[in-house]
PDB file of the backbone (N, CA, C, O) and the ligand in Angstrom, with CONECT records:
HET     ZN  A 101       1
ATOM      1  N   MET A   1      96.905  75.242  94.563  1.00  0.00           N
ATOM      2  CA  MET A   1      98.036  75.273  93.644  1.00  0.00           C
ATOM      3  C   MET A   1      97.650  74.557  92.362  1.00  0.00           C
ATOM      4  O   MET A   1      97.217  73.405  92.375  1.00  0.00           O
ATOM      5  N   GLU A   2      97.816  75.265  91.262  1.00  0.00           N
ATOM      6  CA  GLU A   2      97.311  74.726  89.998  1.00  0.00           C
ATOM      7  C   GLU A   2      98.299  75.077  88.885  1.00  0.00           C
ATOM      8  O   GLU A   2      98.803  76.198  88.816  1.00  0.00           O
ATOM      9  N   LEU A   3      98.565  74.108  88.024  1.00  0.00           N
ATOM     10  CA  LEU A   3      99.463  74.339  86.896  1.00  0.00           C
ATOM     11  C   LEU A   3      98.836  75.371  85.955  1.00  0.00           C
ATOM     12  O   LEU A   3      97.654  75.272  85.625  1.00  0.00           O
ATOM     13  N   ILE A   4      99.615  76.349  85.529  1.00  0.00           N
ATOM     14  CA  ILE A   4      99.143  77.335  84.561  1.00  0.00           C
ATOM     15  C   ILE A   4      99.239  76.708  83.183  1.00  0.00           C
ATOM     16  O   ILE A   4     100.322  76.339  82.728  1.00  0.00           O
ATOM     17  N   ALA A   5      98.095  76.590  82.523  1.00  0.00           N
ATOM     18  CA  ALA A   5      97.994  75.738  81.331  1.00  0.00           C
ATOM     19  C   ALA A   5      98.770  76.270  80.140  1.00  0.00           C
ATOM     20  O   ALA A   5      99.365  75.490  79.396  1.00  0.00           O
ATOM     21  N   ASN A   6      98.777  77.577  79.945  1.00  0.00           N
ATOM     22  CA  ASN A   6      99.410  78.128  78.750  1.00  0.00           C
ATOM     23  C   ASN A   6      99.708  79.612  78.961  1.00  0.00           C
ATOM     24  O   ASN A   6      99.397  80.180  80.007  1.00  0.00           O
ATOM     25  N   ASP A   7     100.315  80.224  77.948  1.00  0.00           N
ATOM     26  CA  ASP A   7     100.720  81.627  78.082  1.00  0.00           C
ATOM     27  C   ASP A   7      99.524  82.566  78.247  1.00  0.00           C
ATOM     28  O   ASP A   7      99.629  83.590  78.922  1.00  0.00           O
ATOM     29  N   GLU A   8      98.382  82.222  77.631  1.00  0.00           N
ATOM     30  CA  GLU A   8      97.200  83.083  77.774  1.00  0.00           C
ATOM     31  C   GLU A   8      96.728  83.102  79.217  1.00  0.00           C
ATOM     32  O   GLU A   8      96.391  84.158  79.754  1.00  0.00           O
ATOM     33  N   VAL A   9      96.705  81.940  79.839  1.00  0.00           N
ATOM     34  CA  VAL A   9      96.279  81.870  81.238  1.00  0.00           C
ATOM     35  C   VAL A   9      97.277  82.610  82.127  1.00  0.00           C
ATOM     36  O   VAL A   9      96.888  83.309  83.062  1.00  0.00           O
ATOM     37  N   LEU A  10      98.561  82.450  81.827  1.00  0.00           N
ATOM     38  CA  LEU A  10      99.585  83.166  82.593  1.00  0.00           C
ATOM     39  C   LEU A  10      99.344  84.675  82.510  1.00  0.00           C
ATOM     40  O   LEU A  10      99.426  85.381  83.514  1.00  0.00           O
ATOM     41  N   GLN A  11      99.049  85.153  81.312  1.00  0.00           N
ATOM     42  CA  GLN A  11      98.805  86.587  81.148  1.00  0.00           C
ATOM     43  C   GLN A  11      97.579  87.032  81.940  1.00  0.00           C
ATOM     44  O   GLN A  11      97.575  88.110  82.535  1.00  0.00           O
ATOM     45  N   GLN A  12      96.542  86.198  81.946  1.00  0.00           N
ATOM     46  CA  GLN A  12      95.334  86.544  82.712  1.00  0.00           C
ATOM     47  C   GLN A  12      95.649  86.638  84.200  1.00  0.00           C
ATOM     48  O   GLN A  12      95.196  87.558  84.881  1.00  0.00           O
ATOM     49  N   VAL A  13      96.431  85.679  84.703  1.00  0.00           N
ATOM     50  CA  VAL A  13      96.781  85.686  86.127  1.00  0.00           C
ATOM     51  C   VAL A  13      97.574  86.948  86.461  1.00  0.00           C
ATOM     52  O   VAL A  13      97.367  87.564  87.507  1.00  0.00           O
ATOM     53  N   ARG A  14      98.489  87.326  85.554  1.00  0.00           N
ATOM     54  CA  ARG A  14      99.285  88.547  85.775  1.00  0.00           C
ATOM     55  C   ARG A  14      98.411  89.790  85.698  1.00  0.00           C
ATOM     56  O   ARG A  14      98.585  90.721  86.485  1.00  0.00           O
ATOM     57  N   ASP A  15      97.479  89.812  84.762  1.00  0.00           N
ATOM     58  CA  ASP A  15      96.603  90.982  84.616  1.00  0.00           C
ATOM     59  C   ASP A  15      95.758  91.186  85.874  1.00  0.00           C
ATOM     60  O   ASP A  15      95.596  92.311  86.346  1.00  0.00           O
ATOM     61  N   VAL A  16      95.225  90.094  86.408  1.00  0.00           N
ATOM     62  CA  VAL A  16      94.431  90.191  87.641  1.00  0.00           C
ATOM     63  C   VAL A  16      95.345  90.616  88.800  1.00  0.00           C
ATOM     64  O   VAL A  16      94.951  91.418  89.646  1.00  0.00           O
ATOM     65  N   GLY A  17      96.560  90.073  88.828  1.00  0.00           N
ATOM     66  CA  GLY A  17      97.569  90.537  89.782  1.00  0.00           C
ATOM     67  C   GLY A  17      97.358  90.122  91.217  1.00  0.00           C
ATOM     68  O   GLY A  17      97.946  90.710  92.124  1.00  0.00           O
ATOM     69  N   LYS A  18      96.527  89.115  91.441  1.00  0.00           N
ATOM     70  CA  LYS A  18      96.299  88.645  92.819  1.00  0.00           C
ATOM     71  C   LYS A  18      96.860  87.239  92.981  1.00  0.00           C
ATOM     72  O   LYS A  18      96.884  86.454  92.034  1.00  0.00           O
ATOM     73  N   GLY A  19      97.307  86.937  94.180  1.00  0.00           N
ATOM     74  CA  GLY A  19      97.824  85.609  94.448  1.00  0.00           C
ATOM     75  C   GLY A  19      99.301  85.516  94.112  1.00  0.00           C
ATOM     76  O   GLY A  19     100.029  86.508  94.145  1.00  0.00           O
ATOM     77  N   TYR A  20      99.730  84.292  93.786  1.00  0.00           N
ATOM     78  CA  TYR A  20     101.150  83.991  93.686  1.00  0.00           C
ATOM     79  C   TYR A  20     101.418  83.115  92.476  1.00  0.00           C
ATOM     80  O   TYR A  20     100.564  82.339  92.047  1.00  0.00           O
ATOM     81  N   ILE A  21     102.611  83.253  91.940  1.00  0.00           N
ATOM     82  CA  ILE A  21     103.045  82.410  90.831  1.00  0.00           C
ATOM     83  C   ILE A  21     104.388  81.791  91.208  1.00  0.00           C
ATOM     84  O   ILE A  21     105.329  82.491  91.584  1.00  0.00           O
ATOM     85  N   TYR A  22     104.457  80.481  91.102  1.00  0.00           N
ATOM     86  CA  TYR A  22     105.707  79.771  91.361  1.00  0.00           C
ATOM     87  C   TYR A  22     106.266  79.262  90.038  1.00  0.00           C
ATOM     88  O   TYR A  22     105.587  78.553  89.296  1.00  0.00           O
ATOM     89  N   ASN A  23     107.513  79.633  89.753  1.00  0.00           N
ATOM     90  CA  ASN A  23     108.199  79.222  88.530  1.00  0.00           C
ATOM     91  C   ASN A  23     109.052  77.996  88.846  1.00  0.00           C
ATOM     92  O   ASN A  23     110.104  78.098  89.476  1.00  0.00           O
ATOM     93  N   ASP A  24     108.578  76.839  88.396  1.00  0.00           N
ATOM     94  CA  ASP A  24     109.257  75.568  88.700  1.00  0.00           C
ATOM     95  C   ASP A  24     110.290  75.282  87.603  1.00  0.00           C
ATOM     96  O   ASP A  24     110.174  74.313  86.853  1.00  0.00           O
ATOM     97  N   TYR A  25     111.281  76.137  87.536  1.00  0.00           N
ATOM     98  CA  TYR A  25     112.177  76.178  86.376  1.00  0.00           C
ATOM     99  C   TYR A  25     112.934  74.873  86.146  1.00  0.00           C
ATOM    100  O   TYR A  25     112.980  74.379  85.020  1.00  0.00           O
ATOM    101  N   VAL A  26     113.519  74.316  87.184  1.00  0.00           N
ATOM    102  CA  VAL A  26     114.261  73.051  87.036  1.00  0.00           C
ATOM    103  C   VAL A  26     113.684  71.932  87.898  1.00  0.00           C
ATOM    104  O   VAL A  26     114.291  70.867  88.009  1.00  0.00           O
ATOM    105  N   GLY A  27     112.514  72.159  88.515  1.00  0.00           N
ATOM    106  CA  GLY A  27     111.955  71.113  89.370  1.00  0.00           C
ATOM    107  C   GLY A  27     112.926  70.759  90.475  1.00  0.00           C
ATOM    108  O   GLY A  27     113.399  71.629  91.207  1.00  0.00           O
ATOM    109  N   ASN A  28     113.219  69.466  90.590  1.00  0.00           N
ATOM    110  CA  ASN A  28     114.171  69.020  91.612  1.00  0.00           C
ATOM    111  C   ASN A  28     115.611  69.011  91.103  1.00  0.00           C
ATOM    112  O   ASN A  28     116.502  68.487  91.771  1.00  0.00           O
ATOM    113  N   GLY A  29     115.841  69.585  89.933  1.00  0.00           N
ATOM    114  CA  GLY A  29     117.185  69.587  89.369  1.00  0.00           C
ATOM    115  C   GLY A  29     118.135  70.505  90.112  1.00  0.00           C
ATOM    116  O   GLY A  29     117.745  71.252  91.009  1.00  0.00           O
ATOM    117  N   ALA A  30     119.398  70.426  89.709  1.00  0.00           N
ATOM    118  CA  ALA A  30     120.432  71.230  90.346  1.00  0.00           C
ATOM    119  C   ALA A  30     120.146  72.711  90.136  1.00  0.00           C
ATOM    120  O   ALA A  30     119.555  73.109  89.132  1.00  0.00           O
ATOM    121  N   ASN A  31     120.571  73.508  91.087  1.00  0.00           N
ATOM    122  CA  ASN A  31     120.486  74.964  90.951  1.00  0.00           C
ATOM    123  C   ASN A  31     119.081  75.526  91.184  1.00  0.00           C
ATOM    124  O   ASN A  31     118.841  76.713  90.961  1.00  0.00           O
ATOM    125  N   GLY A  32     118.157  74.677  91.630  1.00  0.00           N
ATOM    126  CA  GLY A  32     116.797  75.164  91.846  1.00  0.00           C
ATOM    127  C   GLY A  32     116.723  76.307  92.828  1.00  0.00           C
ATOM    128  O   GLY A  32     115.837  77.157  92.732  1.00  0.00           O
ATOM    129  N   ARG A  33     117.636  76.337  93.761  1.00  0.00           N
ATOM    130  CA  ARG A  33     117.607  77.393  94.754  1.00  0.00           C
ATOM    131  C   ARG A  33     117.867  78.771  94.125  1.00  0.00           C
ATOM    132  O   ARG A  33     117.537  79.800  94.716  1.00  0.00           O
ATOM    133  N   GLN A  34     118.455  78.781  92.931  1.00  0.00           N
ATOM    134  CA  GLN A  34     118.663  80.058  92.244  1.00  0.00           C
ATOM    135  C   GLN A  34     117.551  80.355  91.228  1.00  0.00           C
ATOM    136  O   GLN A  34     117.247  81.519  90.968  1.00  0.00           O
ATOM    137  N   VAL A  35     116.947  79.315  90.656  1.00  0.00           N
ATOM    138  CA  VAL A  35     116.057  79.568  89.508  1.00  0.00           C
ATOM    139  C   VAL A  35     114.596  79.160  89.715  1.00  0.00           C
ATOM    140  O   VAL A  35     113.740  79.564  88.928  1.00  0.00           O
ATOM    141  N   ASN A  36     114.285  78.373  90.747  1.00  0.00           N
ATOM    142  CA  ASN A  36     112.888  78.080  91.077  1.00  0.00           C
ATOM    143  C   ASN A  36     112.416  79.187  92.008  1.00  0.00           C
ATOM    144  O   ASN A  36     112.840  79.257  93.162  1.00  0.00           O
ATOM    145  N   ILE A  37     111.542  80.047  91.508  1.00  0.00           N
ATOM    146  CA  ILE A  37     111.266  81.284  92.238  1.00  0.00           C
ATOM    147  C   ILE A  37     109.769  81.487  92.466  1.00  0.00           C
ATOM    148  O   ILE A  37     108.949  81.338  91.560  1.00  0.00           O
ATOM    149  N   LEU A  38     109.451  81.832  93.705  1.00  0.00           N
ATOM    150  CA  LEU A  38     108.074  82.164  94.075  1.00  0.00           C
ATOM    151  C   LEU A  38     107.888  83.677  94.000  1.00  0.00           C
ATOM    152  O   LEU A  38     108.632  84.445  94.611  1.00  0.00           O
ATOM    153  N   HIS A  39     106.868  84.087  93.230  1.00  0.00           N
ATOM    154  CA  HIS A  39     106.587  85.508  93.010  1.00  0.00           C
ATOM    155  C   HIS A  39     105.182  85.857  93.470  1.00  0.00           C
ATOM    156  O   HIS A  39     104.308  84.995  93.559  1.00  0.00           O
ATOM    157  N   ALA A  40     104.979  87.134  93.760  1.00  0.00           N
ATOM    158  CA  ALA A  40     103.630  87.687  93.755  1.00  0.00           C
ATOM    159  C   ALA A  40     103.163  87.737  92.298  1.00  0.00           C
ATOM    160  O   ALA A  40     103.966  87.952  91.390  1.00  0.00           O
ATOM    161  N   ALA A  41     101.877  87.538  92.087  1.00  0.00           N
ATOM    162  CA  ALA A  41     101.362  87.468  90.708  1.00  0.00           C
ATOM    163  C   ALA A  41     101.581  88.766  89.941  1.00  0.00           C
ATOM    164  O   ALA A  41     101.629  88.756  88.711  1.00  0.00           O
ATOM    165  N   ASN A  42     101.715  89.876  90.647  1.00  0.00           N
ATOM    166  CA  ASN A  42     101.893  91.160  89.958  1.00  0.00           C
ATOM    167  C   ASN A  42     103.366  91.560  89.840  1.00  0.00           C
ATOM    168  O   ASN A  42     103.658  92.725  89.574  1.00  0.00           O
ATOM    169  N   CYS A  43     104.281  90.640  90.027  1.00  0.00           N
ATOM    170  CA  CYS A  43     105.716  90.961  89.988  1.00  0.00           C
ATOM    171  C   CYS A  43     106.142  91.428  88.593  1.00  0.00           C
ATOM    172  O   CYS A  43     105.780  90.830  87.579  1.00  0.00           O
ATOM    173  N   SER A  44     106.912  92.504  88.572  1.00  0.00           N
ATOM    174  CA  SER A  44     107.341  93.073  87.289  1.00  0.00           C
ATOM    175  C   SER A  44     108.283  92.140  86.527  1.00  0.00           C
ATOM    176  O   SER A  44     108.345  92.202  85.300  1.00  0.00           O
ATOM    177  N   THR A  45     109.015  91.282  87.233  1.00  0.00           N
ATOM    178  CA  THR A  45     109.982  90.424  86.545  1.00  0.00           C
ATOM    179  C   THR A  45     109.311  89.304  85.753  1.00  0.00           C
ATOM    180  O   THR A  45     109.981  88.603  84.994  1.00  0.00           O
ATOM    181  N   LEU A  46     107.998  89.124  85.916  1.00  0.00           N
ATOM    182  CA  LEU A  46     107.294  88.084  85.167  1.00  0.00           C
ATOM    183  C   LEU A  46     106.893  88.559  83.773  1.00  0.00           C
ATOM    184  O   LEU A  46     106.224  87.827  83.043  1.00  0.00           O
ATOM    185  N   GLY A  47     107.289  89.757  83.399  1.00  0.00           N
ATOM    186  CA  GLY A  47     106.878  90.327  82.120  1.00  0.00           C
ATOM    187  C   GLY A  47     107.320  89.536  80.910  1.00  0.00           C
ATOM    188  O   GLY A  47     106.652  89.563  79.877  1.00  0.00           O
ATOM    189  N   THR A  48     108.435  88.831  81.017  1.00  0.00           N
ATOM    190  CA  THR A  48     108.914  88.033  79.891  1.00  0.00           C
ATOM    191  C   THR A  48     108.706  86.535  80.119  1.00  0.00           C
ATOM    192  O   THR A  48     109.218  85.709  79.363  1.00  0.00           O
ATOM    193  N   ALA A  49     107.960  86.195  81.154  1.00  0.00           N
ATOM    194  CA  ALA A  49     107.774  84.776  81.486  1.00  0.00           C
ATOM    195  C   ALA A  49     106.866  84.093  80.465  1.00  0.00           C
ATOM    196  O   ALA A  49     105.979  84.723  79.889  1.00  0.00           O
ATOM    197  N   ASP A  50     107.093  82.820  80.251  1.00  0.00           N
ATOM    198  CA  ASP A  50     106.162  82.015  79.459  1.00  0.00           C
ATOM    199  C   ASP A  50     106.033  80.647  80.115  1.00  0.00           C
ATOM    200  O   ASP A  50     106.699  80.359  81.109  1.00  0.00           O
ATOM    201  N   THR A  51     105.175  79.814  79.553  1.00  0.00           N
ATOM    202  CA  THR A  51     104.885  78.538  80.192  1.00  0.00           C
ATOM    203  C   THR A  51     105.677  77.386  79.565  1.00  0.00           C
ATOM    204  O   THR A  51     105.302  76.224  79.714  1.00  0.00           O
ATOM    205  N   LYS A  52     106.762  77.702  78.869  1.00  0.00           N
ATOM    206  CA  LYS A  52     107.639  76.622  78.404  1.00  0.00           C
ATOM    207  C   LYS A  52     108.239  75.896  79.600  1.00  0.00           C
ATOM    208  O   LYS A  52     108.430  74.680  79.580  1.00  0.00           O
ATOM    209  N   LYS A  53     108.536  76.677  80.655  1.00  0.00           N
ATOM    210  CA  LYS A  53     108.903  76.079  81.935  1.00  0.00           C
ATOM    211  C   LYS A  53     107.663  76.102  82.807  1.00  0.00           C
ATOM    212  O   LYS A  53     106.956  77.110  82.840  1.00  0.00           O
ATOM    213  N   PRO A  54     107.376  74.996  83.528  1.00  0.00           N
ATOM    214  CA  PRO A  54     106.108  74.918  84.265  1.00  0.00           C
ATOM    215  C   PRO A  54     105.977  76.017  85.327  1.00  0.00           C
ATOM    216  O   PRO A  54     106.921  76.330  86.053  1.00  0.00           O
ATOM    217  N   LYS A  55     104.776  76.583  85.384  1.00  0.00           N
ATOM    218  CA  LYS A  55     104.462  77.573  86.412  1.00  0.00           C
ATOM    219  C   LYS A  55     103.144  77.212  87.059  1.00  0.00           C
ATOM    220  O   LYS A  55     102.245  76.662  86.422  1.00  0.00           O
ATOM    221  N   TYR A  56     103.047  77.529  88.334  1.00  0.00           N
ATOM    222  CA  TYR A  56     101.853  77.218  89.105  1.00  0.00           C
ATOM    223  C   TYR A  56     101.309  78.497  89.715  1.00  0.00           C
ATOM    224  O   TYR A  56     102.058  79.433  89.995  1.00  0.00           O
ATOM    225  N   ARG A  57     100.005  78.529  89.919  1.00  0.00           N
ATOM    226  CA  ARG A  57      99.413  79.676  90.577  1.00  0.00           C
ATOM    227  C   ARG A  57      98.615  79.210  91.797  1.00  0.00           C
ATOM    228  O   ARG A  57      98.184  78.061  91.886  1.00  0.00           O
ATOM    229  N   ALA A  58      98.438  80.140  92.722  1.00  0.00           N
ATOM    230  CA  ALA A  58      97.586  79.878  93.878  1.00  0.00           C
ATOM    231  C   ALA A  58      97.162  81.206  94.464  1.00  0.00           C
ATOM    232  O   ALA A  58      97.897  82.191  94.396  1.00  0.00           O
ATOM    233  N   ASP A  59      95.969  81.227  95.041  1.00  0.00           N
ATOM    234  CA  ASP A  59      95.507  82.432  95.738  1.00  0.00           C
ATOM    235  C   ASP A  59      96.116  82.501  97.126  1.00  0.00           C
ATOM    236  O   ASP A  59      96.349  83.583  97.665  1.00  0.00           O
ATOM    237  N   ASP A  60      96.368  81.340  97.695  1.00  0.00           N
ATOM    238  CA  ASP A  60      96.799  81.244  99.088  1.00  0.00           C
ATOM    239  C   ASP A  60      98.265  80.823  99.136  1.00  0.00           C
ATOM    240  O   ASP A  60      98.610  79.718  98.718  1.00  0.00           O
ATOM    241  N   VAL A  61      99.115  81.689  99.639  1.00  0.00           N
ATOM    242  CA  VAL A  61     100.539  81.382  99.634  1.00  0.00           C
ATOM    243  C   VAL A  61     100.878  80.194 100.529  1.00  0.00           C
ATOM    244  O   VAL A  61     101.859  79.493 100.281  1.00  0.00           O
ATOM    245  N   GLN A  62     100.075  79.963 101.568  1.00  0.00           N
ATOM    246  CA  GLN A  62     100.397  78.847 102.462  1.00  0.00           C
ATOM    247  C   GLN A  62     100.354  77.517 101.717  1.00  0.00           C
ATOM    248  O   GLN A  62     101.162  76.628 101.983  1.00  0.00           O
ATOM    249  N   GLY A  63      99.415  77.380 100.786  1.00  0.00           N
ATOM    250  CA  GLY A  63      99.332  76.147 100.006  1.00  0.00           C
ATOM    251  C   GLY A  63     100.596  75.921  99.197  1.00  0.00           C
ATOM    252  O   GLY A  63     101.080  74.793  99.099  1.00  0.00           O
ATOM    253  N   ILE A  64     101.132  76.983  98.618  1.00  0.00           N
ATOM    254  CA  ILE A  64     102.368  76.857  97.841  1.00  0.00           C
ATOM    255  C   ILE A  64     103.540  76.515  98.753  1.00  0.00           C
ATOM    256  O   ILE A  64     104.359  75.655  98.430  1.00  0.00           O
ATOM    257  N   ILE A  65     103.611  77.185  99.878  1.00  0.00           N
ATOM    258  CA  ILE A  65     104.725  76.931 100.795  1.00  0.00           C
ATOM    259  C   ILE A  65     104.722  75.480 101.260  1.00  0.00           C
ATOM    260  O   ILE A  65     105.765  74.828 101.296  1.00  0.00           O
ATOM    261  N   ASP A  66     103.534  74.979 101.617  1.00  0.00           N
ATOM    262  CA  ASP A  66     103.445  73.581 102.061  1.00  0.00           C
ATOM    263  C   ASP A  66     103.922  72.645 100.956  1.00  0.00           C
ATOM    264  O   ASP A  66     104.652  71.686 101.208  1.00  0.00           O
ATOM    265  N   TRP A  67     103.496  72.939  99.727  1.00  0.00           N
ATOM    266  CA  TRP A  67     103.891  72.103  98.601  1.00  0.00           C
ATOM    267  C   TRP A  67     105.408  72.162  98.384  1.00  0.00           C
ATOM    268  O   TRP A  67     106.048  71.135  98.160  1.00  0.00           O
ATOM    269  N   LEU A  68     105.970  73.358  98.450  1.00  0.00           N
ATOM    270  CA  LEU A  68     107.415  73.518  98.228  1.00  0.00           C
ATOM    271  C   LEU A  68     108.229  72.789  99.300  1.00  0.00           C
ATOM    272  O   LEU A  68     109.238  72.153  98.993  1.00  0.00           O
ATOM    273  N   ILE A  69     107.793  72.883 100.538  1.00  0.00           N
ATOM    274  CA  ILE A  69     108.517  72.210 101.616  1.00  0.00           C
ATOM    275  C   ILE A  69     108.523  70.698 101.380  1.00  0.00           C
ATOM    276  O   ILE A  69     109.524  70.022 101.618  1.00  0.00           O
ATOM    277  N   ASP A  70     107.383  70.183 100.907  1.00  0.00           N
ATOM    278  CA  ASP A  70     107.281  68.733 100.689  1.00  0.00           C
ATOM    279  C   ASP A  70     107.990  68.281  99.413  1.00  0.00           C
ATOM    280  O   ASP A  70     108.598  67.211  99.379  1.00  0.00           O
ATOM    281  N   ASN A  71     107.907  69.107  98.362  1.00  0.00           N
ATOM    282  CA  ASN A  71     108.305  68.638  97.028  1.00  0.00           C
ATOM    283  C   ASN A  71     109.588  69.247  96.476  1.00  0.00           C
ATOM    284  O   ASN A  71     110.214  68.676  95.582  1.00  0.00           O
ATOM    285  N   ARG A  72     109.981  70.402  97.004  1.00  0.00           N
ATOM    286  CA  ARG A  72     111.206  71.064  96.519  1.00  0.00           C
ATOM    287  C   ARG A  72     112.046  71.516  97.720  1.00  0.00           C
ATOM    288  O   ARG A  72     112.426  72.684  97.805  1.00  0.00           O
ATOM    289  N   PRO A  73     112.334  70.600  98.641  1.00  0.00           N
ATOM    290  CA  PRO A  73     113.015  71.024  99.865  1.00  0.00           C
ATOM    291  C   PRO A  73     114.349  71.699  99.566  1.00  0.00           C
ATOM    292  O   PRO A  73     115.213  71.122  98.906  1.00  0.00           O
ATOM    293  N   MET A  74     114.509  72.930 100.060  1.00  0.00           N
ATOM    294  CA  MET A  74     115.746  73.710  99.907  1.00  0.00           C
ATOM    295  C   MET A  74     116.130  73.896  98.449  1.00  0.00           C
ATOM    296  O   MET A  74     117.307  74.084  98.141  1.00  0.00           O
ATOM    297  N   ASN A  75     115.168  73.848  97.557  1.00  0.00           N
ATOM    298  CA  ASN A  75     115.493  73.971  96.131  1.00  0.00           C
ATOM    299  C   ASN A  75     114.621  75.026  95.447  1.00  0.00           C
ATOM    300  O   ASN A  75     114.163  74.825  94.323  1.00  0.00           O
ATOM    301  N   TRP A  76     114.398  76.138  96.123  1.00  0.00           N
ATOM    302  CA  TRP A  76     113.617  77.250  95.581  1.00  0.00           C
ATOM    303  C   TRP A  76     113.936  78.472  96.412  1.00  0.00           C
ATOM    304  O   TRP A  76     114.583  78.381  97.455  1.00  0.00           O
ATOM    305  N   LYS A  77     113.469  79.632  95.933  1.00  0.00           N
ATOM    306  CA  LYS A  77     113.644  80.848  96.722  1.00  0.00           C
ATOM    307  C   LYS A  77     112.503  81.819  96.441  1.00  0.00           C
ATOM    308  O   LYS A  77     111.721  81.658  95.503  1.00  0.00           O
ATOM    309  N   ILE A  78     112.449  82.819  97.286  1.00  0.00           N
ATOM    310  CA  ILE A  78     111.475  83.871  97.098  1.00  0.00           C
ATOM    311  C   ILE A  78     112.092  84.942  96.203  1.00  0.00           C
ATOM    312  O   ILE A  78     113.293  85.202  96.285  1.00  0.00           O
ATOM    313  N   CYS A  79     111.291  85.556  95.362  1.00  0.00           N
ATOM    314  CA  CYS A  79     111.791  86.576  94.436  1.00  0.00           C
ATOM    315  C   CYS A  79     112.399  87.752  95.189  1.00  0.00           C
ATOM    316  O   CYS A  79     111.833  88.233  96.171  1.00  0.00           O
ATOM    317  N   GLY A  80     113.544  88.204  94.726  1.00  0.00           N
ATOM    318  CA  GLY A  80     114.187  89.348  95.344  1.00  0.00           C
ATOM    319  C   GLY A  80     113.614  90.679  94.901  1.00  0.00           C
ATOM    320  O   GLY A  80     113.910  91.712  95.502  1.00  0.00           O
ATOM    321  N   THR A  81     112.796  90.669  93.855  1.00  0.00           N
ATOM    322  CA  THR A  81     112.202  91.917  93.368  1.00  0.00           C
ATOM    323  C   THR A  81     110.868  92.197  94.036  1.00  0.00           C
ATOM    324  O   THR A  81     110.664  93.278  94.589  1.00  0.00           O
ATOM    325  N   CYS A  82     109.958  91.233  93.989  1.00  0.00           N
ATOM    326  CA  CYS A  82     108.634  91.502  94.582  1.00  0.00           C
ATOM    327  C   CYS A  82     108.662  91.275  96.092  1.00  0.00           C
ATOM    328  O   CYS A  82     107.901  91.911  96.822  1.00  0.00           O
ATOM    329  N   LYS A  83     109.516  90.388  96.566  1.00  0.00           N
ATOM    330  CA  LYS A  83     109.690  90.114  97.989  1.00  0.00           C
ATOM    331  C   LYS A  83     108.382  89.784  98.719  1.00  0.00           C
ATOM    332  O   LYS A  83     108.377  89.660  99.944  1.00  0.00           O
ATOM    333  N   LEU A  84     107.295  89.644  97.994  1.00  0.00           N
ATOM    334  CA  LEU A  84     105.990  89.354  98.592  1.00  0.00           C
ATOM    335  C   LEU A  84     105.740  90.311  99.743  1.00  0.00           C
ATOM    336  O   LEU A  84     106.088  91.487  99.634  1.00  0.00           O
ATOM    337  N   CYS A  85     105.166  89.868 100.813  1.00  0.00           N
ATOM    338  CA  CYS A  85     104.951  90.786 101.931  1.00  0.00           C
ATOM    339  C   CYS A  85     105.768  90.298 103.122  1.00  0.00           C
ATOM    340  O   CYS A  85     106.146  89.127 103.159  1.00  0.00           O
ATOM    341  N   PRO A  86     106.049  91.149 104.084  1.00  0.00           N
ATOM    342  CA  PRO A  86     106.910  90.745 105.204  1.00  0.00           C
ATOM    343  C   PRO A  86     106.406  89.509 105.942  1.00  0.00           C
ATOM    344  O   PRO A  86     107.206  88.684 106.384  1.00  0.00           O
ATOM    345  N   SER A  87     105.081  89.373 106.081  1.00  0.00           N
ATOM    346  CA  SER A  87     104.589  88.209 106.830  1.00  0.00           C
ATOM    347  C   SER A  87     104.883  86.916 106.077  1.00  0.00           C
ATOM    348  O   SER A  87     105.177  85.889 106.688  1.00  0.00           O
ATOM    349  N   VAL A  88     104.802  86.968 104.749  1.00  0.00           N
ATOM    350  CA  VAL A  88     105.134  85.785 103.959  1.00  0.00           C
ATOM    351  C   VAL A  88     106.617  85.471 104.072  1.00  0.00           C
ATOM    352  O   VAL A  88     106.997  84.319 104.282  1.00  0.00           O
ATOM    353  N   THR A  89     107.440  86.470 103.935  1.00  0.00           N
ATOM    354  CA  THR A  89     108.884  86.271 104.045  1.00  0.00           C
ATOM    355  C   THR A  89     109.245  85.672 105.390  1.00  0.00           C
ATOM    356  O   THR A  89     110.114  84.805 105.482  1.00  0.00           O
ATOM    357  N   ARG A  90     108.579  86.134 106.424  1.00  0.00           N
ATOM    358  CA  ARG A  90     108.849  85.605 107.759  1.00  0.00           C
ATOM    359  C   ARG A  90     108.486  84.127 107.829  1.00  0.00           C
ATOM    360  O   ARG A  90     109.236  83.323 108.384  1.00  0.00           O
ATOM    361  N   GLN A  91     107.330  83.770 107.264  1.00  0.00           N
ATOM    362  CA  GLN A  91     106.935  82.356 107.247  1.00  0.00           C
ATOM    363  C   GLN A  91     107.955  81.506 106.511  1.00  0.00           C
ATOM    364  O   GLN A  91     108.265  80.387 106.919  1.00  0.00           O
ATOM    365  N   LEU A  92     108.477  82.060 105.412  1.00  0.00           N
ATOM    366  CA  LEU A  92     109.386  81.291 104.572  1.00  0.00           C
ATOM    367  C   LEU A  92     110.722  81.037 105.245  1.00  0.00           C
ATOM    368  O   LEU A  92     111.402  80.065 104.916  1.00  0.00           O
ATOM    369  N   THR A  93     111.101  81.877 106.164  1.00  0.00           N
ATOM    370  CA  THR A  93     112.409  81.717 106.778  1.00  0.00           C
ATOM    371  C   THR A  93     112.346  80.940 108.083  1.00  0.00           C
ATOM    372  O   THR A  93     113.372  80.744 108.735  1.00  0.00           O
ATOM    373  N   LEU A  94     111.153  80.494 108.475  1.00  0.00           N
ATOM    374  CA  LEU A  94     111.055  79.710 109.711  1.00  0.00           C
ATOM    375  C   LEU A  94     111.655  78.321 109.519  1.00  0.00           C
ATOM    376  O   LEU A  94     111.662  77.518 110.452  1.00  0.00           O
TER     377      LEU A  94
HETATM  378 ZN    ZN A 101     108.967  88.478  91.737  1.00  0.00          ZN2+
END
């Protein structure tokens, strides 16, 4: 899990389209469960995203999930558009 440094890097991650992007929109703030969203890197809804709000990338979704459980407990969600893959969704709901 690594902070995406700037908009150029974000675009590169999206162009490659592999791995995952977590949008840490409000961190531990209120409403994170609606706006802190974990996406597949190729998600169409990231088309207007920028790095004014912190975003993180990872190749391995398990690393992100472990981090979210420890650092954003019950304050994030999985994207409803890309939905990642069924095995990931299953892990997330355990
Ligand atoms: Zn998405």
